[in-house]
C-alpha positions in Angstrom: 13.1 -9.7 -1.0 12.2 -6.0 -1.1 8.8 -4.8 -1.9 8.1 -4.0 -5.6 8.2 -0.4 -6.8 4.8 1.4 -6.5 3.4 2.3 -9.9 1.1 5.2 -10.6 -1.7 4.2 -13.0 -3.0 7.6 -13.8 -6.5 6.4 -13.7 -8.8 9.2 -12.7 -12.2 7.6 -13.1 -13.3 4.1 -12.3 -16.8 3.3 -13.3 -18.8 0.0 -12.8 -22.0 -0.3 -15.0 -23.9 -2.9 -13.1 -26.8 -4.8 -14.7 -29.1 -7.6 -13.6 -28.9 -10.7 -15.9 -32.0 -12.5 -17.0 -35.0 -11.9 -19.2 -37.4 -11.2 -16.3 -35.5 -8.4 -14.7 -35.0 -5.0 -16.5 -35.0 -1.3 -15.9 -33.6 2.0 -17.0 -30.6 3.7 -15.7 -30.6 4.7 -12.1 -32.7 7.9 -11.5 -30.5 10.9 -12.1 -28.1 9.0 -14.5 -25.1 9.6 -12.3 -22.7 8.4 -15.0 -22.9 10.7 -18.1 -20.5 11.9 -20.8 -19.1 14.7 -18.6 -17.9 12.2 -16.0 -15.8 10.3 -18.6 -14.6 13.6 -20.3 -13.3 15.1 -17.0 -12.4 11.9 -15.3 -12.8 13.4 -11.9 -15.3 11.0 -10.2 -15.6 7.4 -9.1 -19.2 6.4 -9.6 -21.4 3.4 -9.9 -24.3 3.5 -12.3 -27.0 1.0 -11.4 -28.9 -0.5 -14.2 -31.8 -3.0 -14.4 -31.5 -5.8 -16.9 -30.6 -3.7 -19.9 -26.8 -3.2 -19.5 -26.6 -2.4 -23.2 -29.1 0.5 -22.8 -27.2 2.1 -20.1 -23.9 1.6 -22.0 -25.3 3.2 -25.1 -26.2 6.4 -23.3 -22.9 6.3 -21.4 -20.6 5.9 -24.3 -22.4 8.3 -26.7 -23.8 11.8 -26.3 -26.0 11.5 -29.3 -26.5 9.2 -32.3 -28.3 9.6 -35.7 -28.9 5.9 -35.7 -28.5 2.8 -33.6 -28.5 -0.9 -33.9 -30.9 -3.1 -31.9 -30.4 -6.9 -31.9 -32.5 -9.7 -30.6 -30.8 -10.8 -27.3 -32.0 -14.2 -27.7 -30.4 -14.8 -31.1 -26.7 -15.4 -31.1 -26.3 -14.9 -34.9 -28.3 -11.6 -34.7 -26.1 -10.4 -31.8 -23.0 -11.2 -33.7 -24.2 -9.4 -36.8 -25.4 -6.4 -34.9 -22.2 -6.0 -33.0 -20.1 -6.1 -36.2 -22.3 -3.5 -37.9 -22.4 -1.2 -34.8 -18.5 -1.4 -34.5 -17.9 -0.8 -38.1 -20.4 2.1 -38.4 -19.5 3.6 -35.0 -23.0 3.4 -33.7 -24.4 2.4 -30.3 -25.9 -1.1 -30.0 -28.7 -2.3 -27.8 -29.6 -6.0 -27.1 -33.3 -6.3 -26.7 -35.1 -8.8 -24.6 -38.9 -8.2 -24.3 -38.9 -7.2 -20.6 -36.3 -4.5 -21.5 -38.4 -2.8 -24.2 -39.2 0.3 -22.2 -35.5 0.8 -21.1 -34.3 0.4 -24.6 -36.8 2.8 -26.1 -36.0 5.4 -23.5 -32.3 5.1 -24.2 -32.9 5.5 -28.0 -35.0 8.6 -27.2 -32.2 10.1 -25.0 -29.7 9.5 -27.8 -32.0 11.3 -30.3 -31.8 8.5 -33.0 -33.6 9.1 -36.2 -33.2 5.5 -37.4 -32.9 2.1 -35.9 -31.4 -0.9 -37.7 -32.7 -4.1 -36.3 -30.9 -7.5 -36.3 -33.1 -10.6 -35.7 -36.7 -10.5 -34.6 -37.0 -7.0 -33.0 -40.3 -5.1 -32.5 -40.2 -1.5 -31.5 -43.9 -0.3 -31.8 -43.6 2.9 -29.9 -40.7 4.2 -31.9 -42.5 3.6 -35.1 -45.4 5.8 -34.2 -43.1 8.7 -33.2 -41.5 8.9 -36.6 -38.2 7.0 -36.0 -37.3 4.9 -39.0 -37.1 1.1 -38.2 -35.6 -1.1 -40.8 -33.7 -4.4 -41.0 -30.0 -4.1 -40.8 -29.6 -6.2 -44.0 -31.5 -3.7 -46.1 -29.3 -0.7 -45.1 -26.9 0.2 -47.9 -25.1 3.5 -47.0 -23.5 4.0 -43.7 -25.0 6.8 -41.6 -22.9 9.5 -40.0 -21.0 8.3 -36.9 -22.5 9.0 -33.5 -21.0 11.6 -31.2 -18.7 9.6 -28.8 -18.7 10.7 -25.1 -15.1 9.5 -24.6 -12.7 12.3 -24.5 -9.8 10.6 -22.9 -8.1 7.1 -23.2 -10.7 4.7 -21.9 -10.2 1.1 -21.0 -13.3 -1.1 -20.9 -13.4 -4.4 -19.0 -15.7 -7.2 -20.0 -15.9 -10.9 -19.7 -17.2 -13.5 -22.2 -20.7 -13.4 -20.6 -21.0 -9.6 -20.9 -24.0 -8.2 -22.8 -22.7 -8.0 -26.4 -24.5 -4.8 -27.1 -22.7 -3.0 -24.3 -19.3 -4.3 -25.7 -20.2 -3.2 -29.2 -21.1 0.3 -28.0 -17.8 0.6 -26.2 -15.7 -0.4 -29.3 -17.9 1.9 -31.6 -17.2 4.8 -29.3 -13.5 4.3 -29.6 -12.7 2.6 -26.2 -10.1 -0.1 -25.8 -12.0 -3.3 -24.8 -10.4 -6.2 -23.0 -12.2 -9.4 -22.5 -11.0 -11.0 -19.2 -11.1 -14.6 -18.1 -12.8 -13.5 -14.9 -14.6 -10.3 -13.7 -11.3 -9.0 -12.0 -8.8 -6.7 -13.7 -6.0 -8.7 -11.9 -6.9 -11.8 -13.9 -5.6 -10.6 -17.3 -2.0 -10.1 -18.4 -3.3 -7.9 -21.1 -5.1 -5.7 -18.5 -1.9 -5.4 -16.5 0.0 -4.4 -19.6 -2.6 -1.8 -20.5 -2.5 -0.3 -17.1 1.2 -0.2 -17.0 1.6 1.4 -20.4 0.6 5.0 -20.9 -2.2 4.5 -18.6 -5.9 5.1 -19.3 -7.7 8.1 -17.8 -10.8 6.1 -17.2 -11.5 2.3 -16.6 -15.1 1.1 -17.0 -16.1 -2.3 -16.0 -19.2 -3.8 -17.6 -21.3 -5.8 -15.3 -22.2 -6.2 -11.6 -19.9 -9.2 -11.2 -17.0 -6.9 -11.2 -18.2 -5.6 -7.8 -18.4 -2.0 -6.8 -16.2 0.9 -8.2 -14.3 0.8 -5.0 -13.5 -3.0 -5.5 -12.4 -2.3 -9.1 -10.2 0.6 -7.9 -8.4 -1.5 -5.4 -7.9 -4.3 -7.9 -6.6 -2.0 -10.7 -4.0 -0.6 -8.2 -2.9 -4.1 -7.3 -2.7 -5.0 -11.0 -0.5 -1.9 -11.6 1.6 -2.3 -8.5 2.1 -6.0 -8.0 4.4 -8.3 -9.8 2.6 -10.9 -11.9 2.3 -14.4 -10.4 3.9 -17.2 -12.2 1.6 -17.9 -15.2 0.6 -14.2 -15.7 -1.8 -11.8 -14.0 -2.1 -11.1 -10.4 -5.2 -13.2 -9.4 -4.9 -17.0 -9.1 -8.0 -18.6 -10.4 -9.5 -19.5 -12.8 -6.5 -18.6 -14.9 -4.2 -21.5 -13.9 -3.9 -25.0 -12.3 -1.2 -26.0 -9.9 0.3 -29.6 -9.7 2.5 -29.9 -6.7 5.0 -32.3 -5.0 4.3 -32.4 -1.1 6.9 -33.0 1.6 10.0 -31.9 3.4 13.2 -31.1 1.6 15.7 -33.9 2.3 13.3 -36.2 4.2 12.1 -39.0 1.9 9.8 -40.4 4.7 7.6 -37.2 4.8 6.6 -37.0 1.1 7.8 -37.3 -2.5 9.3 -33.7 -2.4 12.1 -35.0 -0.2 12.9 -38.2 -2.2 15.4 -36.5 -4.5 17.6 -33.4 -4.7 16.4 -29.9 -5.3 17.2 -29.9 -9.0 15.7 -33.4 -9.4 12.5 -32.4 -7.5 12.1 -29.4 -9.9 12.5 -31.7 -12.9 10.1 -34.3 -11.4 7.3 -31.9 -10.8 7.7 -30.2 -14.2 7.3 -33.6 -15.9 4.3 -34.3 -13.7 2.7 -30.9 -14.5 3.3 -31.6 -18.3 1.0 -34.7 -18.1 -1.8 -32.4 -17.1 -1.3 -29.8 -19.7 -3.2 -31.5 -22.5 -6.1 -32.1 -20.1 -6.5 -28.6 -18.7 -8.2 -25.6 -20.5 -5.8 -23.3 -18.4 -2.1 -23.2 -18.0 -0.7 -25.9 -15.6 1.9 -24.5 -13.1 4.3 -26.8 -11.4 4.5 -26.2 -7.6 6.1 -27.3 -4.3 4.1 -27.7 -1.1 6.8 -27.6 1.5 6.0 -28.7 5.1 7.5 -25.8 7.0 6.4 -26.9 10.4 6.3 -30.7 10.9 4.1 -32.5 13.4 6.2 -34.5 15.8 5.4 -37.5 18.2 7.5 -36.0 20.9 6.3 -32.7 22.7 9.7 -31.0 22.3 11.1 -28.4 24.5 8.2 -26.2 24.1 5.6 -28.9 24.6 4.1 -28.0 21.2 4.5 -31.3 19.3 5.7 -29.3 16.2 9.1 -28.7 14.7 9.5 -25.5 12.8 12.1 -25.6 10.0 14.2 -22.4 9.9 13.7 -20.0 7.2 17.4 -20.2 6.2 16.8 -23.9 5.5 13.8 -23.3 3.3 14.9 -20.3 1.4 17.2 -22.0 -1.1 14.3 -24.3 -2.1 11.9 -21.5 -2.3 14.1 -19.2 -4.4 15.3 -22.0 -6.7 11.7 -23.2 -7.3 10.5 -19.5 -8.1 13.4 -19.1 -10.5 12.4 -22.3 -12.3 8.8 -21.2 -12.7 7.3 -23.1 -9.7 4.9 -21.7 -7.2 5.6 -22.6 -3.5 3.1 -23.2 -0.7 4.2 -23.4 2.9 2.4 -26.1 4.8 1.9 -25.6 8.6 1.4 -28.6 11.0 1.3 -26.6 14.3 0.6 -29.2 17.0 -0.6 -27.4 20.1 0.4 -23.9 19.0 -1.8 -21.9 16.6 -1.6 -21.3 12.9 -1.1 -17.5 13.1 1.8 -17.8 15.4 3.6 -20.2 13.0 2.5 -18.2 9.9 4.1 -15.0 11.2 7.5 -16.8 11.7 7.6 -17.4 7.9 6.6 -13.8 7.0 10.1 -13.3 5.3 9.1 -16.1 2.8 5.5 -15.0 2.5 6.5 -11.6 1.3 7.7 -13.2 -1.9 5.2 -12.9 -4.7 5.0 -16.6 -5.6 4.7 -18.2 -2.1 1.4 -19.2 -0.6 0.2 -20.7 2.7 -1.4 -24.0 3.6 -3.0 -24.8 7.0 -3.3 -28.6 7.9 -5.9 -29.0 10.6 -5.3 -32.6 10.9 -2.2 -31.6 12.9 -3.7 -28.8 14.9 -4.1 -30.2 18.5 -6.1 -29.1 21.3 -4.5 -29.1 24.8 -3.7 -32.8 25.9 -4.2 -34.2 22.5 -1.5 -36.2 20.8 -0.8 -36.7 17.1 -2.0 -40.1 15.6 -4.2 -40.6 18.7 -6.6 -37.8 17.9 -7.3 -36.0 14.5 -6.8 -32.4 15.0 -9.1 -29.5 13.8 -9.4 -25.8 13.6 -12.2 -23.3 14.0 -13.3 -20.7 11.5 -12.2 -17.9 13.9 -8.6 -19.1 13.9 -8.7 -19.5 10.1 -10.1 -16.0 9.7 -7.3 -14.5 11.9 -4.7 -16.0 9.6 -6.6 -14.6 6.6 -6.7 -11.1 8.1 -3.0 -11.1 8.7 -2.1 -12.7 5.4 -4.2 -10.3 3.4 -2.5 -7.5 5.3 0.9 -8.8 4.1 -0.4 -8.9 0.5 -1.5 -5.2 0.9 1.6 -4.0 2.6 4.1 -5.3 0.2 1.8 -4.8 -2.9 1.7 -8.4 -3.9 -0.3 -10.4 -6.3 -3.2 -12.7 -4.8 -1.9 -15.5 -2.6 -3.2 -19.1 -2.4 -4.4 -20.1 1.0 -5.0 -23.9 1.2 -7.1 -25.5 3.9 -6.6 -29.2 4.1 -9.5 -31.3 4.9 -10.6 -35.1 4.8 -13.3 -35.1 7.5 -16.0 -32.7 8.1 -14.9 -32.1 11.7 -11.5 -30.9 10.8 -12.8 -27.4 9.7 -15.2 -26.4 12.5 -17.9 -24.0 11.3 -16.6 -24.1 7.9 -19.5 -21.9 6.7 -18.3 -19.1 9.0 -14.9 -18.9 7.2 -14.5 -15.4 5.7 -14.4 -15.4 1.9 -14.3 -11.7 1.4 -10.5 -11.1 1.1 -9.8 -10.5 -2.5 -6.2 -10.6 -1.7 -6.4 -14.4 -1.1 -7.6 -17.3 -3.2 -9.0 -19.9 -0.8 -8.7 -23.5 -1.7 -10.2 -26.4 0.4 -7.9 -29.3 -0.4 -9.4 -32.9 -0.2 -6.7 -35.1 1.4 -8.6 -38.5 1.6 -6.8 -41.6 0.6 -7.8 -45.2 -0.2 -9.6 -46.8 -3.1 -11.3 -44.8 -5.8 -14.8 -45.1 -4.4 -13.6 -44.1 -1.0 -11.7 -41.1 -2.3 -14.7 -40.0 -4.5 -16.9 -40.4 -1.4 -14.7 -38.1 0.6 -14.5 -35.6 -2.3 -18.4 -35.4 -2.4 -18.7 -35.0 1.3 -16.0 -32.2 1.4 -17.5 -30.2 -1.5 -21.0 -30.4 -0.3 -22.1 -27.0 0.9 -18.8 -25.4 0.1 -19.0 -21.6 -0.7 -18.9 -20.9 -4.4 -16.1 -18.4 -3.5 -13.8 -21.3 -2.4 -11.9 -23.4 -4.9 -11.2 -27.1 -4.6 -8.0 -29.1 -4.5 -7.2 -32.8 -4.5 -4.3 -35.0 -3.3 -3.0 -38.2 -4.9 -1.1 -40.6 -2.7 1.6 -42.9 -4.3 1.5 -45.5 -1.6 -1.8 -45.1 0.2 -4.1 -45.0 -2.7 -5.2 -48.3 -4.3 -4.5 -47.4 -7.2 -3.2 -43.8 -7.6 -5.5 -41.7 -9.7 -4.1 -41.0 -13.2 -4.1 -37.4 -14.5 -7.1 -38.1 -16.6 -9.0 -39.5 -13.6 -8.0 -36.6 -11.5 -9.2 -34.1 -14.1 -12.5 -36.0 -14.6 -13.5 -34.9 -11.0 -16.4 -32.4 -10.9 -15.3 -29.6 -10.7 -11.8 -30.2 -11.9 -9.5 -29.3 -9.0 -7.3 -26.2 -9.4 -4.7 -27.5 -7.0 -3.4 -31.1 -7.3 -0.7 -32.4 -5.0 1.2 -35.6 -4.7 2.4 -37.3 -1.6 
């Protein structure tokens, strides 16, 4: 349970090339062009190059010092983009994707590169270039390949993109000789391939294509996490959207408090693996079996401390946590704190939360105010208390160089999470999940689901609970996956 060894990535430059998507917004590179060839060659600065709509125009002038020719493709024609990208990569030329509003930015970029010829793919009109003597001809009519352009990359460079990234920018990066990785999300922690590339010889520069990656400082922190942290079960060091959890909920050894305790530890592992396997054919991302272990149990009696909560000792939970992790299961510790607060109880389980494949769940139903009693009143928690837990848990992730952790917030009434809109969603060390716990008939459960997800921040993921005895009937895996959006965390009680 020691902290992982700190790895030095050797990355000297982190650059985010940010663009504004959409045909109506466009512009040239930021005045002064802060990201130029010298920056990549020397690898001495962390900069952000702000761009309007033409990300590919900015990328062309970033990746190339000069070019005898360039490819320009119609941004609205997928076939033209594909053909243009293939030609640019093969001929080692910059490529620019043209939408009408971006024409001035594209023409200025071509002038800056000093191109003598432009090869068009699709419906492309460049009237100003034609009158200045630049040859403009269809790509299909070009027989001989022109001389390669002069790349600006003088050191190993890793370029990060997503499936939605401007294909012109990606093609220019490949043509210039960079290693391009397409990630499932705009986060270097989300890709096993990115982690491997950072941990190999180490690039001198990492360039993220697109504003969705955040600032250069954001990318720098996430790169260091990807290099330092162990990968979470299923690969990578960020949770979603790269995986889905299917979990058994309950207390080890107590069949009355959930299905997790209805069988031995080995049998529980086998049971949840079989359950997760039912979801695999229905899920576009890997399905990871999981345990949600109730670490502090709400009690009817006040107890010696008058808190109406019994905390299970770490020594009792540790064998279940370690065995589950060894078997490829993620573990979430669920807190039912009674009259105490979530942060006090969470800190008591820090020894377990220091493990890379252990997350946390807060169950507001069992968070009482003074003089409240379980099963008489339904508990609740305010955003301020949730945020204090987040601040602390994010600090644990940073201190021990851990992958992103799941933080589950259980909810089945709107009053359970007071001021939910004030919950902080800025901690990139955590993956927030609001877990819909309602039970009953399918219409009742769907009604609860719709109420809970209404107004939810797009930075918060959704979870779902199936009950074996309280649902009428229990949703099948297919019915569960038919929810919109499909939940990333499914638990069974």
